[in-house]
N, CA, C and O atoms as a GROMACS GRO file, in nm:
protein
  332
    1UNK      N    1  -0.108   1.267   1.079
    1UNK     CA    2  -0.156   1.304   0.904
    1UNK      C    3  -0.252   1.174   0.949
    1UNK      O    4  -0.229   1.086   1.032
    2UNK      N    5  -0.372   1.196   0.861
    2UNK     CA    6  -0.464   1.110   0.814
    2UNK      C    7  -0.435   1.069   0.652
    2UNK      O    8  -0.393   1.156   0.576
    3UNK      N    9  -0.460   0.932   0.606
    3UNK     CA   10  -0.441   0.871   0.485
    3UNK      C   11  -0.556   0.955   0.400
    3UNK      O   12  -0.672   0.966   0.440
    4UNK      N   13  -0.503   1.014   0.267
    4UNK     CA   14  -0.588   1.054   0.220
    4UNK      C   15  -0.636   1.012   0.102
    4UNK      O   16  -0.577   0.986  -0.003
    5UNK      N   17  -0.755   1.009   0.132
    5UNK     CA   18  -0.870   0.932   0.040
    5UNK      C   19  -0.850   0.932  -0.110
    5UNK      O   20  -0.777   1.011  -0.171
    6UNK      N   21  -0.935   0.820  -0.172
    6UNK     CA   22  -0.888   0.788  -0.321
    6UNK      C   23  -0.675   0.807  -0.361
    6UNK      O   24  -0.617   0.852  -0.460
    7UNK      N   25  -0.618   0.744  -0.217
    7UNK     CA   26  -0.486   0.734  -0.240
    7UNK      C   27  -0.450   0.599  -0.291
    7UNK      O   28  -0.427   0.600  -0.412
    8UNK      N   29  -0.441   0.496  -0.242
    8UNK     CA   30  -0.399   0.373  -0.275
    8UNK      C   31  -0.270   0.356  -0.244
    8UNK      O   32  -0.219   0.249  -0.210
    9UNK      N   33  -0.203   0.488  -0.256
    9UNK     CA   34  -0.039   0.447  -0.281
    9UNK      C   35   0.026   0.333  -0.218
    9UNK      O   36   0.113   0.265  -0.273
   10UNK      N   37  -0.027   0.312  -0.083
   10UNK     CA   38   0.059   0.207   0.005
   10UNK      C   39   0.006   0.068  -0.022
   10UNK      O   40   0.059  -0.025   0.039
   11UNK      N   41  -0.141   0.031  -0.150
   11UNK     CA   42  -0.168  -0.076  -0.218
   11UNK      C   43  -0.130  -0.133  -0.309
   11UNK      O   44  -0.153  -0.247  -0.350
   12UNK      N   45  -0.014   0.023  -0.375
   12UNK     CA   46   0.046  -0.006  -0.511
   12UNK      C   47   0.184  -0.018  -0.542
   12UNK      O   48   0.227  -0.080  -0.640
   13UNK      N   49   0.248   0.036  -0.466
   13UNK     CA   50   0.378   0.088  -0.444
   13UNK      C   51   0.486  -0.024  -0.415
   13UNK      O   52   0.583  -0.065  -0.477
   14UNK      N   53   0.417  -0.059  -0.274
   14UNK     CA   54   0.562  -0.211  -0.206
   14UNK      C   55   0.527  -0.295  -0.215
   14UNK      O   56   0.409  -0.330  -0.222
   15UNK      N   57   0.638  -0.364  -0.217
   15UNK     CA   58   0.595  -0.516  -0.253
   15UNK      C   59   0.571  -0.596  -0.122
   15UNK      O   60   0.637  -0.579  -0.019
   16UNK      N   61   0.499  -0.660  -0.133
   16UNK     CA   62   0.455  -0.739  -0.021
   16UNK      C   63   0.556  -0.918  -0.043
   16UNK      O   64   0.531  -0.988  -0.141
   17UNK      N   65   0.640  -0.953   0.041
   17UNK     CA   66   0.667  -1.111   0.002
   17UNK      C   67   0.560  -1.214   0.110
   17UNK      O   68   0.587  -1.333   0.099
   18UNK      N   69   0.485  -1.193   0.175
   18UNK     CA   70   0.431  -1.256   0.247
   18UNK      C   71   0.284  -1.250   0.164
   18UNK      O   72   0.235  -1.162   0.094
   19UNK      N   73   0.226  -1.407   0.210
   19UNK     CA   74   0.072  -1.417   0.199
   19UNK      C   75  -0.055  -1.305   0.192
   19UNK      O   76  -0.107  -1.314   0.303
   20UNK      N   77  -0.116  -1.221   0.129
   20UNK     CA   78  -0.206  -1.203   0.096
   20UNK      C   79  -0.373  -1.313   0.103
   20UNK      O   80  -0.401  -1.413   0.037
   21UNK      N   81  -0.428  -1.264   0.175
   21UNK     CA   82  -0.570  -1.306   0.117
   21UNK      C   83  -0.629  -1.255  -0.023
   21UNK      O   84  -0.667  -1.149  -0.072
   22UNK      N   85  -0.613  -1.433  -0.073
   22UNK     CA   86  -0.628  -1.393  -0.265
   22UNK      C   87  -0.476  -1.409  -0.317
   22UNK      O   88  -0.463  -1.476  -0.420
   23UNK      N   89  -0.395  -1.373  -0.276
   23UNK     CA   90  -0.224  -1.311  -0.322
   23UNK      C   91  -0.160  -1.415  -0.256
   23UNK      O   92  -0.083  -1.368  -0.172
   24UNK      N   93  -0.158  -1.554  -0.259
   24UNK     CA   94  -0.056  -1.628  -0.207
   24UNK      C   95   0.081  -1.588  -0.182
   24UNK      O   96   0.148  -1.592  -0.079
   25UNK      N   97   0.113  -1.540  -0.327
   25UNK     CA   98   0.257  -1.539  -0.353
   25UNK      C   99   0.329  -1.399  -0.272
   25UNK      O  100   0.449  -1.377  -0.256
   26UNK      N  101   0.166  -1.282  -0.213
   26UNK     CA  102   0.218  -1.195  -0.209
   26UNK      C  103   0.168  -1.068  -0.355
   26UNK      O  104   0.092  -1.087  -0.449
   27UNK      N  105   0.230  -0.975  -0.326
   27UNK     CA  106   0.242  -0.935  -0.468
   27UNK      C  107   0.376  -0.849  -0.499
   27UNK      O  108   0.448  -0.828  -0.401
   28UNK      N  109   0.408  -0.809  -0.595
   28UNK     CA  110   0.513  -0.758  -0.661
   28UNK      C  111   0.492  -0.621  -0.606
   28UNK      O  112   0.382  -0.594  -0.557
   29UNK      N  113   0.606  -0.515  -0.610
   29UNK     CA  114   0.622  -0.363  -0.616
   29UNK      C  115   0.538  -0.266  -0.769
   29UNK      O  116   0.569  -0.266  -0.888
   30UNK      N  117   0.455  -0.213  -0.713
   30UNK     CA  118   0.426  -0.158  -0.875
   30UNK      C  119   0.284  -0.173  -0.869
   30UNK      O  120   0.205  -0.078  -0.875
   31UNK      N  121   0.256  -0.276  -0.858
   31UNK     CA  122   0.119  -0.365  -0.880
   31UNK      C  123   0.033  -0.366  -0.767
   31UNK      O  124   0.063  -0.400  -0.652
   32UNK      N  125  -0.094  -0.320  -0.817
   32UNK     CA  126  -0.203  -0.330  -0.684
   32UNK      C  127  -0.251  -0.421  -0.631
   32UNK      O  128  -0.275  -0.526  -0.691
   33UNK      N  129  -0.277  -0.400  -0.495
   33UNK     CA  130  -0.326  -0.530  -0.432
   33UNK      C  131  -0.454  -0.552  -0.482
   33UNK      O  132  -0.518  -0.454  -0.519
   34UNK      N  133  -0.527  -0.717  -0.493
   34UNK     CA  134  -0.663  -0.705  -0.509
   34UNK      C  135  -0.746  -0.650  -0.440
   34UNK      O  136  -0.855  -0.639  -0.495
   35UNK      N  137  -0.737  -0.601  -0.317
   35UNK     CA  138  -0.845  -0.575  -0.233
   35UNK      C  139  -0.830  -0.402  -0.246
   35UNK      O  140  -0.896  -0.334  -0.168
   36UNK      N  141  -0.758  -0.347  -0.329
   36UNK     CA  142  -0.799  -0.192  -0.398
   36UNK      C  143  -0.921  -0.182  -0.449
   36UNK      O  144  -0.959  -0.261  -0.536
   37UNK      N  145  -0.991  -0.094  -0.406
   37UNK     CA  146  -1.140  -0.072  -0.468
   37UNK      C  147  -1.050   0.022  -0.544
   37UNK      O  148  -0.934   0.059  -0.529
   38UNK      N  149  -1.191   0.062  -0.674
   38UNK     CA  150  -1.179   0.141  -0.753
   38UNK      C  151  -1.155   0.303  -0.724
   38UNK      O  152  -1.084   0.383  -0.784
   39UNK      N  153  -1.247   0.322  -0.602
   39UNK     CA  154  -1.191   0.423  -0.550
   39UNK      C  155  -1.083   0.424  -0.427
   39UNK      O  156  -1.087   0.484  -0.320
   40UNK      N  157  -1.008   0.355  -0.470
   40UNK     CA  158  -0.885   0.361  -0.426
   40UNK      C  159  -0.812   0.349  -0.245
   40UNK      O  160  -0.722   0.400  -0.178
   41UNK      N  161  -0.942   0.230  -0.228
   41UNK     CA  162  -0.960   0.209  -0.103
   41UNK      C  163  -0.917   0.083  -0.053
   41UNK      O  164  -0.847   0.009  -0.121
   42UNK      N  165  -0.958   0.051   0.078
   42UNK     CA  166  -0.899  -0.123   0.080
   42UNK      C  167  -1.009  -0.169   0.116
   42UNK      O  168  -1.063  -0.102   0.204
   43UNK      N  169  -1.073  -0.270   0.076
   43UNK     CA  170  -1.177  -0.361   0.055
   43UNK      C  171  -1.144  -0.466   0.260
   43UNK      O  172  -1.227  -0.540   0.312
   44UNK      N  173  -1.040  -0.440   0.303
   44UNK     CA  174  -1.022  -0.565   0.362
   44UNK      C  175  -0.982  -0.456   0.488
   44UNK      O  176  -0.972  -0.513   0.597
   45UNK      N  177  -0.960  -0.326   0.491
   45UNK     CA  178  -0.893  -0.254   0.598
   45UNK      C  179  -1.007  -0.270   0.733
   45UNK      O  180  -1.130  -0.258   0.727
   46UNK      N  181  -0.929  -0.298   0.842
   46UNK     CA  182  -1.043  -0.352   0.940
   46UNK      C  183  -1.067  -0.481   0.949
   46UNK      O  184  -1.120  -0.511   1.056
   47UNK      N  185  -1.044  -0.581   0.869
   47UNK     CA  186  -1.059  -0.655   0.872
   47UNK      C  187  -0.987  -0.755   0.913
   47UNK      O  188  -0.869  -0.724   0.900
   48UNK      N  189  -1.008  -0.941   0.988
   48UNK     CA  190  -0.872  -0.974   1.046
   48UNK      C  191  -0.801  -1.010   0.987
   48UNK      O  192  -0.688  -1.015   1.035
   49UNK      N  193  -0.827  -1.064   0.822
   49UNK     CA  194  -0.733  -1.096   0.693
   49UNK      C  195  -0.665  -0.970   0.700
   49UNK      O  196  -0.554  -1.007   0.663
   50UNK      N  197  -0.656  -0.870   0.718
   50UNK     CA  198  -0.593  -0.805   0.668
   50UNK      C  199  -0.437  -0.842   0.720
   50UNK      O  200  -0.404  -0.860   0.838
   51UNK      N  201  -0.361  -0.849   0.618
   51UNK     CA  202  -0.180  -0.845   0.684
   51UNK      C  203  -0.108  -0.784   0.782
   51UNK      O  204  -0.118  -0.662   0.770
   52UNK      N  205  -0.040  -0.817   0.871
   52UNK     CA  206  -0.006  -0.678   0.959
   52UNK      C  207   0.061  -0.612   0.880
   52UNK      O  208   0.040  -0.494   0.908
   53UNK      N  209   0.164  -0.625   0.757
   53UNK     CA  210   0.246  -0.553   0.734
   53UNK      C  211   0.154  -0.371   0.664
   53UNK      O  212   0.193  -0.254   0.668
   54UNK      N  213   0.008  -0.447   0.600
   54UNK     CA  214  -0.075  -0.349   0.580
   54UNK      C  215  -0.120  -0.260   0.739
   54UNK      O  216  -0.110  -0.141   0.768
   55UNK      N  217  -0.149  -0.330   0.784
   55UNK     CA  218  -0.174  -0.262   0.903
   55UNK      C  219  -0.104  -0.195   1.007
   55UNK      O  220  -0.153  -0.130   1.100
   56UNK      N  221   0.044  -0.222   0.979
   56UNK     CA  222   0.158  -0.126   0.997
   56UNK      C  223   0.198   0.001   0.935
   56UNK      O  224   0.247   0.082   1.014
   57UNK      N  225   0.193   0.023   0.860
   57UNK     CA  226   0.163   0.132   0.737
   57UNK      C  227   0.091   0.235   0.803
   57UNK      O  228  -0.032   0.237   0.808
   58UNK      N  229   0.177   0.333   0.860
   58UNK     CA  230   0.159   0.471   0.894
   58UNK      C  231   0.124   0.612   0.771
   58UNK      O  232   0.215   0.667   0.710
   59UNK      N  233   0.039   0.634   0.763
   59UNK     CA  234   0.015   0.742   0.695
   59UNK      C  235   0.106   0.873   0.750
   59UNK      O  236   0.077   0.951   0.840
   60UNK      N  237   0.227   0.870   0.666
   60UNK     CA  238   0.320   1.023   0.732
   60UNK      C  239   0.336   1.089   0.559
   60UNK      O  240   0.320   1.053   0.442
   61UNK      N  241   0.385   1.225   0.654
   61UNK     CA  242   0.378   1.287   0.497
   61UNK      C  243   0.572   1.266   0.408
   61UNK      O  244   0.605   1.317   0.301
   62UNK      N  245   0.648   1.194   0.486
   62UNK     CA  246   0.776   1.144   0.433
   62UNK      C  247   0.721   1.011   0.308
   62UNK      O  248   0.776   0.971   0.205
   63UNK      N  249   0.599   0.972   0.372
   63UNK     CA  250   0.570   0.844   0.289
   63UNK      C  251   0.509   0.907   0.183
   63UNK      O  252   0.545   0.886   0.067
   64UNK      N  253   0.430   0.976   0.208
   64UNK     CA  254   0.249   1.051   0.112
   64UNK      C  255   0.266   1.143   0.056
   64UNK      O  256   0.218   1.164  -0.055
   65UNK      N  257   0.344   1.229   0.123
   65UNK     CA  258   0.428   1.375   0.003
   65UNK      C  259   0.240   1.405   0.020
   65UNK      O  260   0.154   1.330   0.068
   66UNK      N  261   0.226   1.573  -0.054
   66UNK     CA  262   0.132   1.635  -0.115
   66UNK      C  263   0.002   1.542  -0.208
   66UNK      O  264  -0.117   1.572  -0.197
   67UNK      N  265   0.055   1.422  -0.302
   67UNK     CA  266  -0.008   1.441  -0.357
   67UNK      C  267  -0.036   1.191  -0.329
   67UNK      O  268   0.029   1.114  -0.258
   68UNK      N  269  -0.137   1.167  -0.409
   68UNK     CA  270  -0.107   1.018  -0.497
   68UNK      C  271   0.014   1.006  -0.547
   68UNK      O  272   0.101   0.938  -0.491
   69UNK      N  273   0.040   1.084  -0.681
   69UNK     CA  274   0.111   1.058  -0.727
   69UNK      C  275   0.260   1.094  -0.657
   69UNK      O  276   0.356   1.019  -0.673
   70UNK      N  277   0.265   1.201  -0.588
   70UNK     CA  278   0.385   1.222  -0.476
   70UNK      C  279   0.390   1.040  -0.402
   70UNK      O  280   0.480   0.956  -0.410
   71UNK      N  281   0.269   1.033  -0.342
   71UNK     CA  282   0.337   0.886  -0.256
   71UNK      C  283   0.382   0.774  -0.285
   71UNK      O  284   0.467   0.710  -0.223
   72UNK      N  285   0.300   0.734  -0.424
   72UNK     CA  286   0.366   0.664  -0.521
   72UNK      C  287   0.551   0.669  -0.586
   72UNK      O  288   0.624   0.573  -0.612
   73UNK      N  289   0.571   0.768  -0.594
   73UNK     CA  290   0.689   0.820  -0.632
   73UNK      C  291   0.812   0.768  -0.500
   73UNK      O  292   0.924   0.719  -0.512
   74UNK      N  293   0.710   0.815  -0.350
   74UNK     CA  294   0.841   0.842  -0.223
   74UNK      C  295   0.823   0.675  -0.188
   74UNK      O  296   0.915   0.606  -0.144
   75UNK      N  297   0.676   0.621  -0.219
   75UNK     CA  298   0.711   0.457  -0.131
   75UNK      C  299   0.813   0.395  -0.250
   75UNK      O  300   0.933   0.374  -0.230
   76UNK      N  301   0.744   0.368  -0.379
   76UNK     CA  302   0.846   0.323  -0.444
   76UNK      C  303   1.023   0.356  -0.444
   76UNK      O  304   1.104   0.267  -0.471
   77UNK      N  305   1.064   0.497  -0.412
   77UNK     CA  306   1.215   0.504  -0.365
   77UNK      C  307   1.280   0.437  -0.218
   77UNK      O  308   1.398   0.436  -0.181
   78UNK      N  309   1.160   0.383  -0.151
   78UNK     CA  310   1.171   0.344  -0.013
   78UNK      C  311   1.194   0.205  -0.051
   78UNK      O  312   1.283   0.136  -0.003
   79UNK      N  313   1.118   0.170  -0.131
   79UNK     CA  314   1.084   0.013  -0.212
   79UNK      C  315   1.247  -0.021  -0.280
   79UNK      O  316   1.290  -0.134  -0.305
   80UNK      N  317   1.306   0.083  -0.297
   80UNK     CA  318   1.393   0.034  -0.419
   80UNK      C  319   1.531   0.027  -0.255
   80UNK      O  320   1.609  -0.066  -0.230
   81UNK      N  321   1.515   0.139  -0.188
   81UNK     CA  322   1.678   0.126  -0.076
   81UNK      C  323   1.646   0.034   0.033
   81UNK      O  324   1.726   0.003   0.120
   82UNK      N  325   1.484  -0.022   0.021
   82UNK     CA  326   1.507  -0.178   0.096
   82UNK      C  327   1.552  -0.252   0.057
   82UNK      O  328   1.609  -0.334   0.129
   83UNK      N  329   1.551  -0.263  -0.082
   83UNK     CA  330   1.625  -0.433  -0.147
   83UNK      C  331   1.777  -0.422  -0.158
   83UNK      O  332   1.843  -0.518  -0.197
   0.00000   0.00000   0.00000
């Protein structure tokens, strides 16, 4: 599956406990990363400072569903199962 243009759910739904550029304490689940652009793309995609957590996420129907709304719900559900 290819990443859905204009989604950005993977930059919003999960928590990231490690530091990100400009977010030294990571980010809470449900909070948009500061690198998420207005068109829901990653401003640091492909750059060396992009966290490994982000680089390891692969778009899959299991996590991304059929829409941004579904993706936000599915990733949030996984987040709750992990905690």
